[in-house]
ZADO-1210 file (C-alpha; in nm, 4 decimals, padded with zeros to 6 digits):
<atoms>
<atom x="08.3750" y="09.4943" z="09.9598" code="MET" pos="1"/>
<atom x="08.6511" y="09.7283" z="09.8489" code="THR" pos="2"/>
<atom x="08.6468" y="09.8152" z="09.4791" code="ILE" pos="3"/>
<atom x="08.9528" y="09.9409" z="09.2927" code="PHE" pos="4"/>
<atom x="08.8986" y="10.0919" z="08.9467" code="LEU" pos="5"/>
<atom x="09.2021" y="10.0618" z="08.7224" code="ILE" pos="6"/>
<atom x="09.2742" y="10.1580" z="08.3637" code="GLY" pos="7"/>
<atom x="09.4255" y="10.4091" z="08.1304" code="MET" pos="8"/>
<atom x="09.4180" y="10.7839" z="08.2006" code="PRO" pos="9"/>
<atom x="09.0724" y="10.9296" z="08.1229" code="CYS" pos="10"/>
<atom x="08.9080" y="10.5862" z="08.1070" code="SER" pos="11"/>
<atom x="08.6450" y="10.7080" z="08.3539" code="GLY" pos="12"/>
<atom x="08.7837" y="10.5825" z="08.6841" code="LYS" pos="13"/>
<atom x="08.6995" y="10.8975" z="08.8804" code="SER" pos="14"/>
<atom x="08.3674" y="10.9717" z="08.7109" code="THR" pos="15"/>
<atom x="08.2410" y="10.6145" z="08.7255" code="LEU" pos="16"/>
<atom x="08.3932" y="10.5688" z="09.0693" code="GLY" pos="17"/>
<atom x="08.1860" y="10.8536" z="09.2085" code="LEU" pos="18"/>
<atom x="07.8705" y="10.7164" z="09.0454" code="GLN" pos="19"/>
<atom x="07.9409" y="10.3639" z="09.1681" code="LEU" pos="20"/>
<atom x="08.0139" y="10.4822" z="09.5218" code="ALA" pos="21"/>
<atom x="07.6924" y="10.6842" z="09.5271" code="GLU" pos="22"/>
<atom x="07.4911" y="10.3895" z="09.3955" code="HIS" pos="23"/>
<atom x="07.6433" y="10.1514" z="09.6516" code="LEU" pos="24"/>
<atom x="07.6317" y="10.4147" z="09.9275" code="GLN" pos="25"/>
<atom x="08.0028" y="10.3777" z="09.9910" code="MET" pos="26"/>
<atom x="08.2766" y="10.6386" z="10.0368" code="PRO" pos="27"/>
<atom x="08.4810" y="10.7297" z="09.7277" code="PHE" pos="28"/>
<atom x="08.8550" y="10.7932" z="09.7144" code="PHE" pos="29"/>
<atom x="09.0913" y="10.8924" z="09.4331" code="ASP" pos="30"/>
<atom x="09.4550" y="10.7936" z="09.4848" code="THR" pos="31"/>
<atom x="09.5881" y="11.0914" z="09.2901" code="ASP" pos="32"/>
<atom x="09.3828" y="11.3305" z="09.5061" code="ALA" pos="33"/>
<atom x="09.5048" y="11.1603" z="09.8249" code="ILE" pos="34"/>
<atom x="09.8672" y="11.1911" z="09.7132" code="ILE" pos="35"/>
<atom x="09.8145" y="11.5553" z="09.6147" code="GLU" pos="36"/>
<atom x="09.6767" y="11.6235" z="09.9629" code="ASP" pos="37"/>
<atom x="09.9632" y="11.4372" z="10.1301" code="MET" pos="38"/>
<atom x="10.2280" y="11.6217" z="09.9299" code="GLU" pos="39"/>
<atom x="10.0548" y="11.9601" z="09.9072" code="GLY" pos="40"/>
<atom x="10.1017" y="11.9778" z="09.5298" code="MET" pos="41"/>
<atom x="09.9482" y="11.8538" z="09.2055" code="LYS" pos="42"/>
<atom x="10.0598" y="11.5249" z="09.0508" code="VAL" pos="43"/>
<atom x="10.2162" y="11.7144" z="08.7596" code="SER" pos="44"/>
<atom x="10.4219" y="11.9203" z="09.0065" code="ASP" pos="45"/>
<atom x="10.5359" y="11.6058" z="09.1890" code="ILE" pos="46"/>
<atom x="10.6560" y="11.4662" z="08.8543" code="PHE" pos="47"/>
<atom x="10.8310" y="11.7943" z="08.7671" code="THR" pos="48"/>
<atom x="10.9935" y="11.8599" z="09.1059" code="LYS" pos="49"/>
<atom x="11.0632" y="11.5078" z="09.2309" code="HIS" pos="50"/>
<atom x="11.0332" y="11.2770" z="08.9289" code="GLY" pos="51"/>
<atom x="10.8144" y="10.9811" z="08.8416" code="GLU" pos="52"/>
<atom x="11.0050" y="10.7474" z="09.0733" code="ALA" pos="53"/>
<atom x="10.9058" y="10.9544" z="09.3776" code="ARG" pos="54"/>
<atom x="10.5424" y="10.9594" z="09.2655" code="PHE" pos="55"/>
<atom x="10.5410" y="10.5806" z="09.2172" code="ARG" pos="56"/>
<atom x="10.6924" y="10.5392" z="09.5645" code="ASP" pos="57"/>
<atom x="10.4075" y="10.7491" z="09.7074" code="LEU" pos="58"/>
<atom x="10.1516" y="10.5332" z="09.5256" code="GLU" pos="59"/>
<atom x="10.3137" y="10.2168" z="09.6574" code="HIS" pos="60"/>
<atom x="10.3241" y="10.3483" z="10.0134" code="GLU" pos="61"/>
<atom x="09.9569" y="10.4488" z="09.9947" code="LEU" pos="62"/>
<atom x="09.8317" y="10.1182" z="09.8558" code="MET" pos="63"/>
<atom x="10.0605" y="09.8869" z="10.0525" code="ALA" pos="64"/>
<atom x="09.9262" y="10.0482" z="10.3701" code="ASN" pos="65"/>
<atom x="09.5613" y="10.0715" z="10.2554" code="TRP" pos="66"/>
<atom x="09.3338" y="09.9723" z="10.5429" code="LYS" pos="67"/>
<atom x="08.9909" y="10.1081" z="10.4431" code="LEU" pos="68"/>
<atom x="08.7249" y="09.8621" z="10.3347" code="SER" pos="69"/>
<atom x="08.3781" y="09.9021" z="10.1849" code="HIS" pos="70"/>
<atom x="08.4982" y="10.1886" z="09.9644" code="VAL" pos="71"/>
<atom x="08.5335" y="10.2632" z="09.5943" code="VAL" pos="72"/>
<atom x="08.8820" y="10.3738" z="09.4874" code="VAL" pos="73"/>
<atom x="08.9856" y="10.5312" z="09.1571" code="ALA" pos="74"/>
<atom x="09.3546" y="10.4618" z="09.1016" code="THR" pos="75"/>
<atom x="09.5997" y="10.6550" z="08.8907" code="GLY" pos="76"/>
<atom x="09.6421" y="10.5138" z="08.5391" code="GLY" pos="77"/>
<atom x="09.9912" y="10.3785" z="08.6021" code="GLY" pos="78"/>
<atom x="09.9504" y="10.2797" z="08.9663" code="LEU" pos="79"/>
<atom x="09.8970" y="09.9093" z="08.9049" code="THR" pos="80"/>
<atom x="10.1962" y="09.8871" z="08.6727" code="CYS" pos="81"/>
<atom x="10.4647" y="09.9458" z="08.9323" code="HIS" pos="82"/>
<atom x="10.5859" y="09.7616" z="09.2396" code="ASN" pos="83"/>
<atom x="10.3438" y="09.4686" z="09.1902" code="ASP" pos="84"/>
<atom x="10.0572" y="09.6910" z="09.3036" code="LEU" pos="85"/>
<atom x="09.8014" y="09.5008" z="09.0932" code="ILE" pos="86"/>
<atom x="09.8676" y="09.1963" z="09.3116" code="ASP" pos="87"/>
<atom x="09.8315" y="09.4046" z="09.6279" code="ILE" pos="88"/>
<atom x="09.5013" y="09.5514" z="09.5043" code="LEU" pos="89"/>
<atom x="09.3717" y="09.2063" z="09.4088" code="ASN" pos="90"/>
<atom x="09.4476" y="09.0877" z="09.7632" code="SER" pos="91"/>
<atom x="09.2673" y="09.3846" z="09.9217" code="LYS" pos="92"/>
<atom x="08.9517" y="09.3954" z="09.7121" code="GLY" pos="93"/>
<atom x="08.7860" y="09.3650" z="09.3712" code="LYS" pos="94"/>
<atom x="08.9763" y="09.5176" z="09.0796" code="THR" pos="95"/>
<atom x="08.7827" y="09.6422" z="08.7785" code="ILE" pos="96"/>
<atom x="08.9648" y="09.7298" z="08.4566" code="TRP" pos="97"/>
<atom x="08.7785" y="10.0039" z="08.2714" code="LEU" pos="98"/>
<atom x="08.8591" y="09.9458" z="07.9052" code="GLN" pos="99"/>
<atom x="08.8103" y="10.2547" z="07.6871" code="ALA" pos="100"/>
<atom x="08.9078" y="10.2802" z="07.3216" code="SER" pos="101"/>
<atom x="09.2249" y="10.4650" z="07.2230" code="ILE" pos="102"/>
<atom x="09.0129" y="10.7115" z="07.0228" code="ASP" pos="103"/>
<atom x="08.7923" y="10.7880" z="07.3246" code="ALA" pos="104"/>
<atom x="09.0964" y="10.8253" z="07.5508" code="LEU" pos="105"/>
<atom x="09.2673" y="11.0582" z="07.3025" code="THR" pos="106"/>
<atom x="08.9578" y="11.2749" z="07.2758" code="GLU" pos="107"/>
<atom x="08.9108" y="11.2935" z="07.6530" code="ARG" pos="108"/>
<atom x="09.2779" y="11.3700" z="07.7168" code="LEU" pos="109"/>
<atom x="09.2827" y="11.6378" z="07.4471" code="SER" pos="110"/>
<atom x="08.9796" y="11.8077" z="07.6028" code="GLN" pos="111"/>
<atom x="09.0908" y="11.7684" z="07.9648" code="SER" pos="112"/>
<atom x="09.1874" y="12.0803" z="08.1549" code="GLU" pos="113"/>
<atom x="09.4066" y="11.8746" z="08.3868" code="VAL" pos="114"/>
<atom x="09.7769" y="11.9149" z="08.3158" code="ILE" pos="115"/>
<atom x="09.9239" y="11.5678" z="08.2744" code="ARG" pos="116"/>
<atom x="10.2827" y="11.4671" z="08.2004" code="PRO" pos="117"/>
<atom x="10.1380" y="11.2304" z="07.9406" code="LEU" pos="118"/>
<atom x="09.9810" y="11.5058" z="07.7301" code="THR" pos="119"/>
<atom x="10.1485" y="11.8329" z="07.8196" code="ASP" pos="120"/>
<atom x="10.2347" y="12.0161" z="07.4975" code="GLY" pos="121"/>
<atom x="10.1544" y="11.7197" z="07.2713" code="LYS" pos="122"/>
<atom x="09.9356" y="11.7047" z="06.9609" code="SER" pos="123"/>
<atom x="09.6420" y="11.4623" z="06.9330" code="ASP" pos="124"/>
<atom x="09.8529" y="11.2425" z="06.7056" code="LYS" pos="125"/>
<atom x="10.1344" y="11.2307" z="06.9624" code="GLU" pos="126"/>
<atom x="09.8869" y="11.1601" z="07.2437" code="ILE" pos="127"/>
<atom x="09.7301" y="10.8743" z="07.0489" code="LYS" pos="128"/>
<atom x="10.0717" y="10.7254" z="06.9746" code="SER" pos="129"/>
<atom x="10.1746" y="10.7508" z="07.3407" code="LYS" pos="130"/>
<atom x="09.8462" y="10.5909" z="07.4531" code="LEU" pos="131"/>
<atom x="09.8960" y="10.2968" z="07.2157" code="LYS" pos="132"/>
<atom x="10.2466" y="10.2429" z="07.3530" code="GLU" pos="133"/>
<atom x="10.1279" y="10.2711" z="07.7150" code="LEU" pos="134"/>
<atom x="09.8396" y="10.0302" z="07.6613" code="LEU" pos="135"/>
<atom x="10.0693" y="09.7778" z="07.4954" code="LYS" pos="136"/>
<atom x="10.2942" y="09.7883" z="07.8042" code="ASN" pos="137"/>
<atom x="10.0149" y="09.8001" z="08.0616" code="ARG" pos="138"/>
<atom x="09.7721" y="09.5481" z="07.9125" code="LYS" pos="139"/>
<atom x="09.9414" y="09.2403" z="08.0674" code="PRO" pos="140"/>
<atom x="09.9109" y="09.4040" z="08.4093" code="ILE" pos="141"/>
<atom x="09.5583" y="09.5426" z="08.3628" code="TYR" pos="142"/>
<atom x="09.4603" y="09.1928" z="08.2464" code="SER" pos="143"/>
<atom x="09.5151" y="09.0690" z="08.6019" code="LYS" pos="144"/>
<atom x="09.2038" y="09.2617" z="08.7098" code="ALA" pos="145"/>
<atom x="08.9280" y="09.0413" z="08.8431" code="GLN" pos="146"/>
<atom x="08.6622" y="09.2169" z="08.6337" code="ILE" pos="147"/>
<atom x="08.6835" y="09.3815" z="08.2911" code="ARG" pos="148"/>
<atom x="08.4289" y="09.6345" z="08.1667" code="VAL" pos="149"/>
<atom x="08.4231" y="09.8057" z="07.8279" code="LYS" pos="150"/>
<atom x="08.3524" y="10.1746" z="07.8787" code="VAL" pos="151"/>
<atom x="08.0553" y="10.3101" z="07.6845" code="GLU" pos="152"/>
<atom x="07.9965" y="10.6744" z="07.5939" code="SER" pos="153"/>
<atom x="07.6951" y="10.6695" z="07.8280" code="ASP" pos="154"/>
<atom x="07.8269" y="10.6365" z="08.1832" code="SER" pos="155"/>
<atom x="07.4924" y="10.4965" z="08.3064" code="GLU" pos="156"/>
<atom x="07.5300" y="10.2018" z="08.0664" code="VAL" pos="157"/>
<atom x="07.8846" y="10.1408" z="08.1911" code="THR" pos="158"/>
<atom x="07.7708" y="10.1687" z="08.5530" code="LEU" pos="159"/>
<atom x="07.5026" y="09.9026" z="08.4952" code="ARG" pos="160"/>
<atom x="07.7680" y="09.6761" z="08.3372" code="LYS" pos="161"/>
<atom x="07.9919" y="09.7192" z="08.6419" code="ILE" pos="162"/>
<atom x="07.7091" y="09.6407" z="08.8824" code="LEU" pos="163"/>
<atom x="07.6047" y="09.3346" z="08.6833" code="ARG" pos="164"/>
<atom x="07.9592" y="09.1974" z="08.6837" code="LYS" pos="165"/>
<atom x="08.0115" y="09.2724" z="09.0529" code="LEU" pos="166"/>
<atom x="07.7087" y="09.0706" z="09.1520" code="TYR" pos="167"/>
<atom x="07.7221" y="08.7741" z="08.9129" code="THR" pos="168"/>
</atoms>
């Protein structure tokens, strides 16, 4: 089984993905990290130097050509929302939408040391507003996920929810 974790930035895809992969004894991959390795630069630099369109093309190329199975994959927050990638992921494995509250996402993004185009130079109020707008636009696409899991503050609780839903 191939498992794709989808959701908003800072919803826990990478953290929970690592925990899930360890629990299931499967390899873990992060699409942003793969693209950074392929391009030799950070996602934020790809956005700055080549634009969002180039980054989305890289995501599409990566996922359209995905061949690995029996892995856990954390996707970038916007990956599923472009080029019908949610449909491609659904055809290649199980998709799990990690649903975190806007307040939790805002807090995590504000505290993150990762430079993101979404938050760079923005106040918490601006971040929250941007997240609400993004979620409104992305929700119809995220809703195509095969499994939905509300993210709890305790990652162990969320991990147990994921495992329960995967095997029921």
